[in-house]
C-alpha positions in Angstrom: 13.9 -9.5 0.2 16.3 -7.9 -1.1 19.2 -9.3 0.0 18.6 -12.4 -2.3 18.8 -11.0 -5.4 22.5 -8.6 -5.0 23.9 -11.0 -2.9 25.6 -13.9 -4.0 25.5 -16.3 -0.6 21.6 -15.5 -0.6 20.3 -16.0 -4.6 21.8 -19.3 -4.8 19.3 -21.3 -2.6 16.1 -19.2 -4.3 15.3 -20.4 -8.1 14.9 -17.6 -10.6 10.8 -18.3 -10.4 11.1 -17.8 -6.9 12.9 -14.7 -7.5 9.9 -13.9 -9.9 7.6 -14.2 -8.3 8.2 -12.7 -5.3 8.5 -9.3 -7.0 4.3 -9.9 -6.8 4.2 -11.9 -4.2 5.3 -9.7 -1.4 2.2 -6.6 -1.7 0.0 -9.6 -1.3 1.5 -9.6 2.9 0.6 -7.4 5.7 2.5 -7.5 9.3 -0.2 -8.2 11.4 -4.0 -8.1 12.2 -4.2 -4.8 12.5 -1.4 -4.2 9.1 -4.6 -6.2 7.2 -7.5 -4.5 9.0 -6.2 -0.9 8.0 -4.9 -1.7 4.5 -8.4 -3.2 4.2 -10.2 -0.2 5.6 -8.2 2.2 3.4 -9.1 0.0 0.2 -12.4 0.2 1.2 -13.1 4.1 1.9 -10.5 4.2 -1.4 -10.3 1.9 -3.5 -13.7 2.2 -4.4 -14.0 5.0 -6.4 -10.6 4.4 -7.7 -12.1 1.2 -9.3 -15.0 2.8 -10.6 -13.0 5.1 -12.1 -10.6 2.8 -14.3 -12.7 -0.6 -14.5 -11.4 -3.4 -12.1 -9.1 -4.4 -15.2 -7.0 -1.3 -15.4 -7.8 -1.1 -11.4 -5.7 -4.9 -11.1 -3.1 -3.5 -12.9 -2.6 -0.4 -11.2 -2.7 -2.3 -8.1 -0.3 -4.4 -8.8 2.0 -1.4 -10.7 2.0 0.8 -7.7 3.1 -2.3 -5.4 6.1 -3.3 -7.3 7.6 0.5 -7.4 7.4 0.5 -4.2 9.0 -3.0 -4.0 11.0 -0.9 -6.6 11.9 1.9 -4.2 12.5 0.0 -1.5 15.2 -3.0 -3.1 16.9 0.5 -4.1 17.1 1.6 -0.6 18.0 -1.6 0.9 19.9 -3.3 -1.0 21.1 -5.9 1.5 18.6 -6.4 3.5 17.7 -9.5 4.8 14.5 -8.5 6.6 11.4 -10.3 4.7 10.0 -7.1 2.7 6.5 -6.6 4.3 4.5 -4.3 0.8 1.0 -4.5 1.3 1.2 -0.5 2.7 2.8 -0.2 -1.0 0.4 -0.7 -3.1 -2.6 1.1 -0.8 -0.6 3.7 -0.8 -0.5 4.1 -4.7 -4.3 4.1 -5.2 -4.6 6.9 -2.5 -2.7 8.6 -4.5 -4.9 8.1 -7.4 -7.8 9.3 -5.0 -5.9 12.2 -4.2 -5.8 13.6 -7.8 -8.8 11.8 -9.6 -11.4 13.3 -6.7 -9.3 16.1 -5.1 -12.4 18.0 -3.6 -13.9 14.9 -1.9 -14.7 14.4 1.2 -14.4 12.4 3.8 -16.3 11.2 6.4 -14.6 10.7 9.9 -15.6 9.4 13.5 -13.6 11.0 15.7 -14.5 9.7 19.3 -14.4 12.0 22.1 -14.7 9.8 25.1 -18.4 7.6 25.1 -19.5 10.2 22.8 -18.7 9.6 18.2 -18.2 12.7 16.5 -18.9 12.6 12.5 -17.3 15.2 10.6 -16.4 15.8 7.0 -12.8 16.6 6.4 -11.0 17.2 2.8 -9.5 14.1 1.7 -6.2 15.8 1.3 -6.3 16.2 5.3 -6.9 12.2 5.5 -4.7 11.4 3.5 -1.6 14.2 4.7 -3.2 12.2 8.3 -2.1 8.5 7.3 1.1 9.4 5.3 2.1 11.7 8.6 1.6 8.5 10.9 3.4 5.9 8.2 6.2 7.6 8.2 
């Protein structure tokens, strides 16, 4: 919660260690089971290719940096917010952005349910990512 860094009445209740840990721990929080499933699904689709490109250790560092950057911008836009920050989607968005830059011409196999008939189509990754972005906004 950004206010624990900016509002003196709140920050006095948090130790320096707690404040430092929360810079990274918030990016592992989700807003519910559907939020968790959506983020894991996105990492399953896009994360493995990005991890293969970077390597496991560099991917972990990249994921943490993306999460920290998203938290920093959330902090800049909401410095006195007392609402706890749920930041997993910021790190996932960074991975998806890396996928878009690394694999711009790739296609994603997508299920489109039509009543009871499943329809599988391959759509360009940039369209899939655009739909994800619009749904998150």
